[in-house]
N, C-alpha and C positions, 0 to 999 in steps of 0.2 A: 416549447415546440410551437412555432407559429403556423398559420393556416398554410402556408405554402409547403411547408415541410410535411404536415398532416396530409395534404392533397399529393405530395411527391411520392411518399413512401408506399402509399397502396398503387399508385399508378405504376411505380418502378417495380413493384412487387409482381404485378399482373403483367407487364412486360416480359419479366424474366420468366415467369411461368409460362407465358405463350411461346417465348423462344425455346425454352426447353421442350415443352410439348411438341411444337413444330419441328425442332430438330429430332426428336424420337420419331415421329411420323415420317417426316421426310428419309430418315436414315433407314426406317422400315420398308418403305415403299421402294427407294432406290435399291436397297438390298434383294427386295423381291423382284423387282426389274431384273436386276443383274443375274439373280439364280435362273429366272425365267428365259432371258436372253441365254445365258451359258448352257442351259439344258436344250434348248432350241439348237444352239450351235453344235453341241456334242451329238445330238440325235441327228442332225443333218450330215455331220462329219461320219458317223457310223453308216449312215443310209449311202453316202457317198462312196464310202470304202466298199461296202458289198456291191455297189453297183459297178464300180471300177474293177473289182475282182471279176465280176460276171462278164464286164466287158474284155477284160483282157484274156478270160477264158475262151469268148467267142472269138477273138482275135487270134489265139491259138489254134481253135479249132479251124477257122478259116485258112490259115495259112497251111495247116496240116491237109486240107482238102485240096490245096493247091498241087501237093506232090502226090497225093493218094492214087490220082489216075494217070501219072507218068508211066509211058508204056515200058521206060527202061526199068523202073521201080518194080513194075510188075514182072517183068522177065527176071529180074534177080531174085524176087522171092519165090517165082515159080521154079527157078534153078535150085533155091534151097530146100523147097519142098520135095524135089526130086532125089535128095539125099536123105541121110538119117537125121531127122532133125531132133531125136532125143539124145544123140551123141554130140556133146558141146565142142569136140574136135574134129568133126566130120570134115574131110577135105571138101567135099562138093559144097557144103555150107560155107565153107571159108571162101572158097572160090566165088560163090554169090556175094559174099560180103566184099570181097576186092572189087567185083564187078560193080557192085552197088556203090562203092567208094570212087571208083573212077566215073561213074555215070553222074554222080553228085557233086564231083569235084568243081566242075565249071559254076554251078550254084553256089557253093561254099566260097569260091574265089570272087564271085560276085558280091556275096555278103561282105566278104573282106574289102573289096573296093568301096563298099558303102560304109565301111568302119563300123560293121556290126558282128565281128567274130565272136565276141563272148556273149552277146545277147541272143543269138540265135542258136538253138538246140532242138536237133532233129535226132528221134529215136525210132528205130524199126524194131518191130518184133515178129517172132514167129508164132504160128497160131497155137502151139503147145504152151505158150507163156514163157517162153525163153527170149532173152534179149538178143536180136539180131546183130544190130549196128547202132552204136552211138556215135554219131556223125561228127560231134565237136571234140571227139578224142581220136588220137592216132591208132590206139588199140582199146580192146573192150574194158578190160579191169585190171586193176593191179592186185596180184596174188603174190604172196609171199615175198613182196618186196620187187616183183617183176611185172611189166605190162605184159599182158598175153591177150590174143585173140580167141575168145571162146565164146559160146553161146551160154551164157550163165543163166540159171533158172531164177527167174523173178516172180514166179507164180505164186510164191507164199505171201508176198506183200503187195503186188501190183494188180489190185481188184480190177482197175479199170481196163487193163490189158486182157483179163480173163472175160470181163463182160463184153467188150467189144467183139472177141473172138467167139463168144458164145451167141450174142444176140445180133451181130451185125450192124449195130446202131453206134452212132458217135457218142462218145462221152467227153465232157468237158467240167473243169473245177479244178479244185485244191485236193491234192493227194500226198500222203506222206510217203516219202522213199528214202533210198540210202542217203540222199544229199539233204534230206529235211522235207519241209513244204515247198512244193511245186505247184505252179499252175499249168494244167496240161489240157491240151486239146487232142485227143485220141480218135483216130477215124481207120475203119478198116480198109483194107487193100484187097480188091476183089478182082478176079479174072473170069471174063465171059466164056462159057463152054456150052457146046452142044447138048441139047437134052438127049440122055440115053447114052452119053459118052460121046467121045471124039475128040478131035484136037481143039486147042485153044484158037480163038479167033486171033489173027495176028494183028498188031497194033502198030501204027507208025511211030516212028522215033521221035521224040520230043527234042527239040534243038535248044541247047542251051542259050542261045541268043535271042529267044522268043521272048518278048517283053512280057507276054502274058504269064510266063511262067513264073515271074515274080511280079506280081502287079504293082502298080505305082503307089499303092497304099499299103503295101507289106512294109516298107521301112517305118512308116509312122506307127505301126503298130507294136515293133519290137525296139525300135533305136532308143538308145538313151539320152539322144539329144531332142527328142520331141516328147517331153512329159505330157503335153496337151493331149496325147493320144489316149490318156487315161483319165480324162476329164469327167465330170460329174455329169455330163450331157450324153449318157451311154445310149444308143439305140437299142429300142426294146428287141429289136431281133437278135440281139446277142446275148440274151440271158441264157443260163446253164441248163434250164429246161426247155429250150427250144432250138436245139442245135440244127434242127432240119431247116432253119432259116437261112443258113449259110450255103446251101447247096448250089445256089446260082452262081457262086464265085468259080466253079469247077470250069477249067479250062475246056474248050470244045475239042481239044486235041485228041480226044480218048476215041475209043471204038465207036462207029456209027450206031446210033441207037441205043447207046449204053449209058445209064446215068448213075453217078454214085451218091447220090443223095440216099439219105438214110431210108427214104421211103422205098427207093428203087432197089436197095440192098435186099430186101425182103420179098420182092416179087420178081418173077421173071419177065424180061421184056419180050417184045413181040419179035417174030421172026424164028422162034424154036430154041432160043439161047436161055441159060440161067448163069447166076453169078456165083462163085465159089470164092470162100474166104482164104486167101493164101498169106495172110498176115495182117499187121496193123502198122499205123504210122504215127507217132506222137510228136507234136510241136509243144516244147517247153518254154515256160516264161519263169524267171526266178522271181520268186513270192517277196523275198525280201527287197528286191529292186522295185518292184511295184509297190510296196508300203512307203518304202523311203521317197519316192516321187509324191505318193499322195500325201505323205505328212513330213513337209519339211522340218528339219531339226531346230530352225529358228523359232518356230511357233509351238511346236509340240515336244514333250519327251514321250517315248513309247517303249514299249516291252512286249514281246511275244513269248507268252509261256505255253509250251507243249505239252499234253498229257504224258504223264510218266509210263503209261502203258505203251505208248507207242516208240519207246526209246530202243526197244530190240530192232525195228525197222530201222531207224534213222540212225545208223552208225555214226554219221559226222557228229551228232550230239553226244556221243558216249564219253568224250573227253571231260572229265569232272572238273578238271583244272580251268578249262575255257566256259564251259556250260554249267553253270551251278544250279543245284537243286532249289527249288522255291516251295517249301513245306514238303509233304509227302507226296503230293499229287502231280507236280509239275515241274518242269525242267525249263530254265530261261533261255532261250534259243536266239534272241535277237533283242536288241535294245540300242537306243541311243539318247542321249541327254538333249534336253531343250534349253532354252534361254533362261538359266538360272534355276532349272528344275532337274533333279537326277530321279530317274525312275525307280530306282532300288530305294529311295527314301521312303517310299510310301507303298511299294508292293511287297516287299519280303523283309522290311525293318523288323527285327526282333521275332523273325519267323511267323509274322502275322500276314497270312494270306486271305482274310475274311473277304477283301474286295475281290480277289482273283475267284475264290470260291463261289461269290454271288454272279460275278460276271460270266462264269460258264453255263448259266442257265439262261440269263437275257441281261439286257443293258442295264449297268448299275452306275449311277453318279453320286458322287460324294465331295464333300469341301473339308480340307484338312490344312490348317495354318495358311490360308490365303491362296492355296492349290486347288483347282479343279480337278478332280479324279474321275475316270470312268473305265470300265472294264465291260467287254462285250464277247460272245462266243464267236468263235471262227469254225466254219463247218465246211466239212468236205464235199466232195460232189455229189454223194449221196444224201447229204443234210445232217450228218452225224457231226457232233461236236468233237474237234480233235485239238483246240488249242483256245486260250484266251488272249485277247488282245488288251492291253492296258495303256490308257494315254493319260497323260497329265499336262496342264497348263497353267502357267503363272499368271494369275490374276491381278497382279499388283498395279498394273497400270490402269486396269478398269476400276479398282479399288481407289486409287488415286483420282480418277475422274469423278466417280462417285462422292468421294469427299469434297472435291472442288464443287460439284453440284450442291451438296449440303451446305457446305460453307457460305457458297454464294447465296443460295436461299435463305439461309440463317441471317445474314449481313443484311440481305434485301429486307427481310421481316423486321429485323432491329431497326432499320433506318426507317421502314414505314412507320413502326410503333413509335419510334423517337420523334418523327415529324409529328404524329398523331400528340404525343405527349407535349410537344413544344407549342402546338395550336392550342391544346387544352390549358397549358399554362398561361398562354397569352391571353386566352379567353378568361380565365380566372383571374388574371391579374387585372385586366380591364374592368371586368363586371364586379369583383369582389375586393383585390387586394387593394387597388388604388382607391375606392371609396373608404375602405377601412383606415388606410394611411392618412386620407383627408380628415377622418373623424378623430383618429389619434392626436393628430397636430390641432385640431379644433379643442380636442379635451385638454391638451396641454397647455394651450393657450387659456382656456377656461381656469385650469388649476392655478395659474399666474396670476388670475383675477381680471382677465380680459374679457369684459363682458359690454363691449362697445355696443353702440346702437346699429351698426351695420355688419357686426360680426356674427356671420352665419356660413353654414356649411354649403358651398356651392354644389350642389348634386341635386339633379333634376332628372329622375328616373322612376319608373313605375314599379320596379322590382322591389324586393325586400330591402336592398341597400336605400333605396330611395324613400320607403316609407320611415326607415331608421333615421336618414339624415332629417326628414320632416318632423319626426318627434324630438330629435336634438335640438331643432330650431324652435319648436314650440317650447321645450323646456327653456332653452335660452331665454325666451321671451319671459315667461314666468318667473325666471331666477332674477332676471334684471328689475322687473317690476318689484320683486320681493326686496330686493337690496336696497332699491330706491327707497320704499316706504321705511326700510330700517334705517337709512341713513337719515331721513326726516325725523323720524322718532329720537334718534340718538342726538341730532342738531338741538330738538327742542328739550331734551332732557338735559344737554349741556347748558343751554341757555338757563333753565331753572335752577341747576346746581349752583350756577354763578350768581344768580340772585340771592339765593339762600346764605351761599359764603358771604357776600357783600353785607347783607342785612345782619347776619351773625356778628361780623366783625364790627359794624356800628353799635349793635346792642353791647357787644363786649366793652367798648370804648365807653358807653353811658354807664353801664355798671362799675367799671373801674372808677370813673368821676364820683359816682354815687357813694361807692366805697369810701373813697377819700373824704367825701362831706361828711359821711356819718363818723367816720373816725375823728374828724376834728370837731363834731359836735359832741362826741363822747369824751373827748379831752376836755372840751369846754364844761362839760356837765360834771366832770370829776373836779375841777377846779371849784365849780358852785358848790359842789358837795362838801369840799373843804371850807369853804366860806361859812356855808350854814353851819357846819359844826363850830367854827370859830364864833359865829353868832351866838350859837347856844351856850358855848362857854363863856362868853363875855355879856351874856344877858344882864348880869349885875351891873356892868358897867355902862349900860346902854344910857341909863339916865345921865351919867358923868359926860358922857361923850355924844350927846344928842345931836350937837351940831354936827360932829363928825359923822353920826349915824344919817342926818338928813343928808349929807354929801354922798354918804355911801349908798343912801337910798336912791339918791338921784343916778348914781352911778348903776346901781342894779337896775334902775328902770331902762336906762339906756341899754344895758346888757340884755336885759330881758326883751327889750326891742329887738335888739340885734338876733337874739334867740329866736324870737318870734319870725322875723324876717327869714332866718335860716331855715326854721322850720317849715315856712311857706315854700321855700326853695326845695327842702327836701321832700315836701308834699308834692309840689309840682314833678320832680324828678321821678318820685315813687309812682305817680300817676303814669307819667311817660313810660316807666320800665313796666309797669303793669300792661299798659296798651302795647308796648313791643312784645312783652311775652305773650299776649293773646294772638299779636299778630304772628308771632314765631309759631304759636301753636297752629294757627290756620295754614300757614306755609309748609308746616309738617304734614298737615293732612293733604295738601296738595301733592306734596311730594309722594305721600303715600298712594295717592290716585295715579300719579306718574309711573310709580313702580308697577302699580297693578297693570296699567298701559303696557310697560316694558315685559312684564310676565306672561302677558296675553300675546306679545309680539315673539318673546322667545319660544311659547308653546307652539304658534304657528309656524315659527321658523323650523322647530323640531319636526312637526308634521310635514312641512315641505321637504326637510332634509331626509325624513323617512321614506316620503314618496319618492325623492330623487334617488334614494338608496335602491328602492324596489325597482325603478326603470333601469339603473345601471346594472342590478343582478340580472335583470331579464335580457339586457343587452350583451352578456356574457363577458367575453375578454375585452371587447371593444368599449363596454361602459366600466371598466374597473377603475381606471383613473378618476372618471367622473364619480364613480362611487366613493373614491377617497375624498374628493371636495365635498361630496355630500356628507361624508362623515366629519370633515372638519366643521362644516357649517353647523351640523348637529350639536359637535361639542362646544362650538362657540356659543350657541344658544343655552346650552346647559350652564356654561360659565357665566353668561350674563344672567341667567335665571338664578344661579347660586349667589351671585354678586348683589342682585336685587333683593334677594332673600335677605342677605347679611345687611344690605342699606335697609331694608325695612325693619330689620331688627333694631339697627343703630337708630332709626327714626322713631320707632316704639320707645325706644329708650330716652330719646330727646323729648319725645312727647311727655313720658312720664316726669323727666326732670322740669318740663315747662309747667306741668300741672303742679308739681312741687313748688316751683318757683311762684306760680300763682298764689299758691295757699299762703306761701311765706310773704309774698308782696301785700296780699289782703291783711295778713297779720299785722306787717310792718305799717300799712296804712292805718290800721286801728291804733297802734301804738304812736305813730306819728300825730293822729288826731288828738289822741290823749295828752301827748306831750305839748302840742298846740294849746290844748284847753288849759293844761297845767301852766303854760307860758303866759297865757293870757290872765288866768289868775293872779300869777306871780307878779305880773305888771300891775294888775289893779291892788294887789296888796302893797306893792312898792309906791304907788300912787297914794295909796291911804296913808303909808308910812310918812311919805312926803308931806302930805297935807296935814297929818296928825303927829307930826314929829314932835310938836309942841305938847301933844298929849303923851309922849313917850314915857315919861315917867309915870304917869297915870296907868298906862296900859302896859307896864314892862312884862307883867306875867303874861298878858294876852301875846305880847311879842315873842315872848319864850316859846308860848305854845305853837304860835305860829310859824316860828322858825323851827320848831321841832318837825311840824307838819311839812313845812318847806323841805327840811332835810330827808324826810321820808319819801317825799313826792319826787325829789331830786334822785334820790337812789333807785326810786322806779324808772325814772326817764333814762337814768344811766344804764341801768338793766335792759330797757328796751332798746336803746341806741346801739349796745353791744349785741343784742340779738339780731337787729337790723344789719349791723356790719357783718355779723357772720352770715346772715342770709344772702347779704350781696355778694360776700366771696363765694358762697356755694353757688349763687346765680352765675357768677363769673366762671368758675369751673365748668358748670353745666354748658353755657355757651361756648367754651372753648372746646369741650367735647364734642358739642354739636358742629363746631367749625372743623374739627378734624374729621369727624364723620362726613361732612360736606366735601372736604379735601379728597378723603378716600372715594366718594361717590364721583366726584370730578377725575380722579385718576382712572376709574372704572370706564367713565364714558370716554377719556382720552384714549384707552386701550382699545375700545369698541370703534372709535374712530379710525385708529390705525388699521383694525382688521378691516374695516369697511374701505378704506383707502386702496387696499389691495386689489379691489374691483374698480375696473376702469369703465365708468358708466359712459 
């Protein structure tokens, strides 16, 4: 693993960890923001819902007030009050009902002209809690499959009607009726009478063509074509707890001095008149229509769950095939699916109504499989919980946006970290990797022997890499100096070994010649010994052949002279041999000194190699190859040291052989000296024989004795010559061995030269 990989792996790991951590943090933050925004959206939607319900109730109350002061309405209710209101089929009540239908017909036709027949529902009640007229129907109720006009009793479930009849105050808000949940605005219808009794004050008729009867803002409050009428910007004057705020919209066509505001209903106006409740008027708005306008199906899935306890009142929801139970406490009375969301999937799946149960008390928001769910209570006009509204929104698009944001941030972070990694890698390459590569190339060049004079690492910086390059260059200078010294020593050693080899070859030739001469002398002495034996054998005939003896004596004198000259030559050769052997001993001592120098150089080389190995190990991977070179140099030094030890051993053996040769040469010198002396004596004897040959006969016995002595001396000379011959051959073998040792030393120096030649100085 190189330096780049060692640095890249931790950096890459840190980048991956940072990306993962950033992704987790971003994911959590985005999810938290999404949840907060969704919760704010749901709460805003719920507040808008309540505000629009209150606004719709205020609008219903406002429209009801428009008709509460209509004189024709007052007359019709006064007529109904003159009959038996407890009798649902009383003809007077029926007459008053028809009268009111006729009176209100122009207004209903006007509503039809505006295209609002289904949205406008006006309901008149009698003071005893009976329904007087449902203006949106031709007849009152369906009984036993037949529509009939009767004053049906609604006091058991229409608390708003009873409250208005009892208190004379307006009521607005949501109430459960036979048709389910309805937004109602209920106002009392009152007639002014004189205090203490008397006739009613006559009231002028209200023309159906008067624009003020149906004000210009009435259609906007009830028309299905104007959903903006239920906007979230509800005026505060139309809240359910401030119905009195709408009294100003009552037309001025009523009786002079009479006001139908809630405050005026409880007090008697000036002029001696008081107000009597003769009935009530109700303006209805469909709750489901308001909800559908507020929550479009493209954005929401919703469901309305009415309390099961109200089911006896709401006959419309008693059909179990259409309106299904949601658990034990609720009936699902309204629902529509949103975009990709089915409300029943999370509200009543597996009879789990926990969300509805929590929503009946307060707003509850939860998340289920990417769907935002909410449930909140629906209150009636008195603040009592009567139903639960459940909403659901598909947040997949928001989740996709969140994922897009997360992916973008992660990609951006990865790009930033990658750029940082690339910059770090570039800086690392410039400051570390390139100098390291340069040092590696330098070490490879050094491993191949390149130690040229101008071979240096071209790095000039003040950091660690610069100091390392400077150390490399200094080491290069020292190594080059060491190799140069080693080359000089090897050259000197080569020259000395060459001289030794040449001297040994010359001495070997001299010894060979000396050996040949000694062999010849030995042969001569053998012949001389045979002649002496013959003289001894024929000493008796010496006298007879004196003349022949004289001649032979002359020949013997000549031979002895020749022997003497040969002995002189042998002596001179022996002296030269002894001198050469001494010189050889001196040369071997010089070789020993050279070997000591080589050993010293080898020790210094090992020390330098050891220091180089230490420097290489401290350099780490960068100095590994230089460490190999140092190890090779150390092994070479050890090899040189081993070779010099072996050479020293051989030279020691040569010195021992030379010493032995010196001893043998001295001994041979003594023998040669003795042989020379004997040769001189023999010559003198032969001279005496020549001069005294005439006296041979007289000295026969003396000749015989002398011949015997000569024979003994000849044998001794022969033996000495044989020993000289043997010593010469030994000397020749020793010299050959020295020559072989010199050749081996020369081969070692050649090998050392080859190793040194690998370095390019």
